C-alpha positions as CSV (number, residue, x, y, z in Angstrom):
1,M,-76.9,-53.3,-35.5
2,I,-79.1,-50.6,-33.3
3,N,-76.5,-47.9,-32.2
4,T,-76.6,-48.0,-27.9
5,P,-78.8,-44.2,-27.4
6,N,-77.2,-42.1,-24.4
7,F,-80.0,-40.7,-23.0
8,A,-78.3,-37.9,-21.7
9,G,-80.4,-34.2,-22.2
10,W,-83.3,-36.7,-23.0
11,R,-86.9,-35.7,-20.8
12,V,-89.1,-38.3,-20.0
13,A,-92.4,-38.2,-19.1
14,I,-93.5,-41.0,-16.0
15,L,-97.0,-41.2,-16.1
16,A,-97.9,-42.6,-12.8
17,E,-98.2,-41.9,-9.3
18,E,-95.7,-41.2,-6.7
19,D,-95.0,-44.1,-4.9
20,A,-91.0,-45.8,-3.8
21,N,-91.1,-47.4,-7.8
22,T,-91.5,-44.0,-9.0
23,D,-88.7,-42.6,-6.6
24,R,-86.2,-45.2,-7.7
25,L,-87.4,-44.6,-11.4
26,R,-86.4,-41.2,-10.9
27,R,-83.2,-41.4,-9.3
28,Q,-81.7,-43.8,-12.0
29,L,-83.3,-41.8,-14.6
30,T,-81.2,-38.9,-13.0
31,L,-78.0,-40.9,-13.4
32,L,-78.6,-41.2,-16.7
33,G,-78.9,-37.3,-17.2
34,V,-82.6,-37.7,-18.2
35,A,-85.2,-35.1,-17.0
36,S,-88.1,-36.6,-15.5
37,A,-91.5,-35.1,-14.9
38,L,-93.8,-37.1,-13.0
39,Q,-98.0,-36.6,-13.4
40,W,-100.8,-38.9,-13.4
41,L,-103.4,-36.6,-15.8
42,P,-103.4,-37.3,-19.4
43,L,-100.3,-36.6,-21.5
44,L,-101.1,-33.1,-24.0
45,P,-100.0,-33.7,-27.5
46,L,-98.0,-30.2,-27.9
47,D,-94.4,-30.2,-26.4
48,L,-94.1,-34.1,-26.1
49,P,-90.9,-35.4,-24.2
50,E,-88.6,-37.9,-25.8
51,L,-89.9,-40.9,-24.2
52,V,-92.9,-41.9,-22.1
53,I,-92.8,-44.4,-19.4
54,V,-96.3,-45.6,-18.2
55,D,-97.6,-47.3,-14.9
56,A,-99.3,-50.1,-16.9
57,D,-101.4,-51.5,-13.7
58,R,-103.4,-48.3,-13.4
59,G,-103.4,-46.5,-16.9
60,W,-106.2,-45.6,-19.4
61,D,-107.1,-45.1,-22.8
62,E,-107.0,-41.2,-22.5
63,L,-103.6,-41.0,-20.4
64,L,-101.6,-41.2,-24.0
65,P,-102.6,-38.5,-27.5
66,W,-102.2,-41.0,-29.8
67,P,-104.6,-43.3,-31.4
68,E,-104.3,-47.2,-30.4
69,G,-100.9,-48.7,-31.5
70,K,-99.5,-45.7,-32.9
71,P,-97.1,-44.2,-30.6
72,A,-96.0,-40.9,-31.7
73,R,-93.1,-41.3,-29.0
74,P,-91.2,-44.7,-27.6
75,V,-93.2,-46.3,-24.7
76,V,-91.8,-48.3,-21.6
77,A,-94.7,-50.1,-19.3
78,L,-93.9,-50.2,-15.6
79,L,-96.0,-53.3,-14.6
80,G,-96.5,-55.4,-11.5
81,S,-99.4,-57.4,-13.1
82,E,-99.8,-60.5,-14.7
83,A,-103.2,-59.9,-15.9
84,P,-103.7,-60.1,-19.3
85,G,-106.1,-57.1,-19.8
86,R,-103.0,-54.8,-18.5
87,I,-100.4,-56.6,-20.7
88,A,-102.8,-56.1,-23.8
89,W,-103.4,-52.5,-22.9
90,A,-99.5,-51.8,-22.5
91,I,-99.1,-53.0,-25.9
92,G,-102.3,-51.3,-27.4
93,C,-100.6,-48.0,-26.2
94,G,-97.0,-48.6,-27.8
95,A,-95.0,-50.1,-24.9
96,S,-92.4,-52.0,-26.4
97,A,-90.5,-52.7,-23.0
98,I,-91.5,-53.5,-19.4
99,I,-89.8,-52.1,-16.2
100,P,-90.9,-54.6,-13.6
101,K,-92.7,-53.6,-10.3
102,P,-90.9,-53.3,-7.9
103,V,-88.4,-51.5,-10.0
104,S,-84.7,-52.7,-9.8
105,A,-82.0,-49.8,-11.0
106,S,-80.8,-52.5,-13.4
107,T,-84.1,-53.1,-15.2
108,I,-84.2,-49.4,-16.6
109,Y,-81.5,-48.8,-19.0
110,P,-82.2,-51.7,-21.0
111,A,-85.8,-50.9,-21.3
112,L,-85.1,-47.3,-22.5
113,V,-82.4,-48.7,-25.4
114,L,-85.4,-51.6,-25.8
115,A,-88.4,-49.2,-26.2
116,V,-86.2,-46.6,-28.4
117,A,-84.5,-49.0,-30.7
118,S,-88.2,-51.1,-31.0
119,H,-90.0,-47.3,-31.9
120,Q,-86.8,-46.5,-34.3
121,R,-87.8,-49.6,-36.2
122,R,-91.5,-48.9,-36.1
123,M,-91.2,-45.5,-38.0
124,E,-88.7,-46.7,-40.5
125,A,-91.3,-49.5,-41.1
126,E,-94.2,-47.0,-41.4
127,A,-92.0,-44.9,-43.3
128,Q,-91.1,-47.9,-45.5
129,V,-94.9,-49.1,-46.2
130,A,-95.8,-45.3,-47.1
131,K,-93.5,-44.9,-49.8
132,L,-94.1,-48.7,-50.9
133,E,-97.5,-47.3,-50.8
134,E,-97.4,-44.8,-53.0
135,R,-95.5,-46.6,-55.4
136,L,-98.4,-49.2,-55.7
137,R,-101.1,-46.5,-56.4
138,L,-98.3,-44.9,-58.8
139,R,-98.8,-48.2,-60.7
140,P,-101.0,-47.0,-62.9
141,V,-99.3,-44.5,-64.3
142,V,-96.3,-46.3,-65.0
143,F,-98.6,-48.5,-66.8
144,A,-100.2,-45.9,-68.9
145,A,-96.2,-44.7,-69.8
146,I,-95.5,-47.7,-70.7
147,N,-98.8,-47.7,-72.9
148,R,-98.0,-44.6,-74.7
149,L,-93.9,-45.6,-74.9
150,K,-95.5,-48.9,-76.5
151,T,-98.0,-47.1,-79.2
152,E,-95.8,-44.2,-79.8
153,R,-92.4,-45.8,-80.3
154,R,-94.0,-49.4,-81.4
155,I,-92.2,-51.3,-79.3
156,D,-93.8,-54.3,-77.0
157,D,-94.3,-54.1,-73.2
158,E,-90.5,-55.0,-71.8
159,Q,-88.8,-52.6,-74.5
160,A,-91.4,-50.2,-73.0
161,Y,-90.9,-50.9,-69.5
162,R,-86.5,-51.4,-69.7
163,L,-86.9,-47.3,-71.8
164,L,-88.6,-45.6,-68.9
165,R,-86.4,-47.4,-66.2
166,E,-83.1,-46.6,-68.4
167,C,-84.5,-42.3,-68.1
168,A,-85.7,-42.6,-64.9
169,M,-81.8,-43.8,-63.6
170,Q,-80.3,-41.7,-66.1
171,R,-82.1,-38.7,-64.3
172,R,-81.6,-40.2,-61.1
173,M,-85.3,-40.0,-60.2
174,P,-88.4,-42.6,-59.3
175,M,-89.8,-44.7,-62.3
176,E,-93.0,-43.2,-61.4
177,Q,-91.9,-39.7,-61.1
178,L,-90.4,-39.9,-64.6
179,A,-94.1,-41.7,-65.8
180,A,-96.1,-38.7,-64.2
181,L,-94.0,-36.7,-66.1
182,F,-94.0,-38.6,-69.3
183,L,-97.3,-38.8,-69.2
184,G,-98.4,-34.8,-68.3
185,S,-96.1,-33.8,-71.2
186,S,-97.8,-32.7,-74.4
187,K,-94.8,-34.4,-76.4
188,A,-93.1,-37.5,-76.2
189,L,-89.7,-37.5,-73.7
190,K,-86.9,-36.9,-76.1
191,D,-84.4,-38.4,-74.4
192,V,-86.3,-42.1,-74.0
193,G,-84.5,-44.3,-75.7
């Protein structure tokens, strides 16, 4: 379950031109304790706010400082159009929630919550994928350590794997890390098995 965030003290960049929609948006953000800055210039990568709200009806690719689909912050799209290209652009820039135009106060808080929750899940998933990719990249090291154990101990694959796994658990380290240490040492691990 996601905890509903308290946005008090947050900074939000609103990438849009000033109009009645941005006025209503800024008033509601102030009531939520959020400091907002309105600009219709590209967002700079230095000193990014905690959240970005972007006018997806008029936005362009260089408006946001991150590659397509890789938002550095939660993004909410201001959207009044049903044009597929504008919706696709909002998705491409990382928007995971929409505040429809004309802006209504009741749509702002839920959009912020959805964007933040979606962004957190995306970051967690990316971290998990990176961790799994690293483990996959190190699989040959584990296989080499298993082969070395098989040769040195004259045991089969399953026994060598079990020995390596048990030693990794005893030392409270990933098996890939232990395998690399084992292969990097000039002598076999004496405490394996």
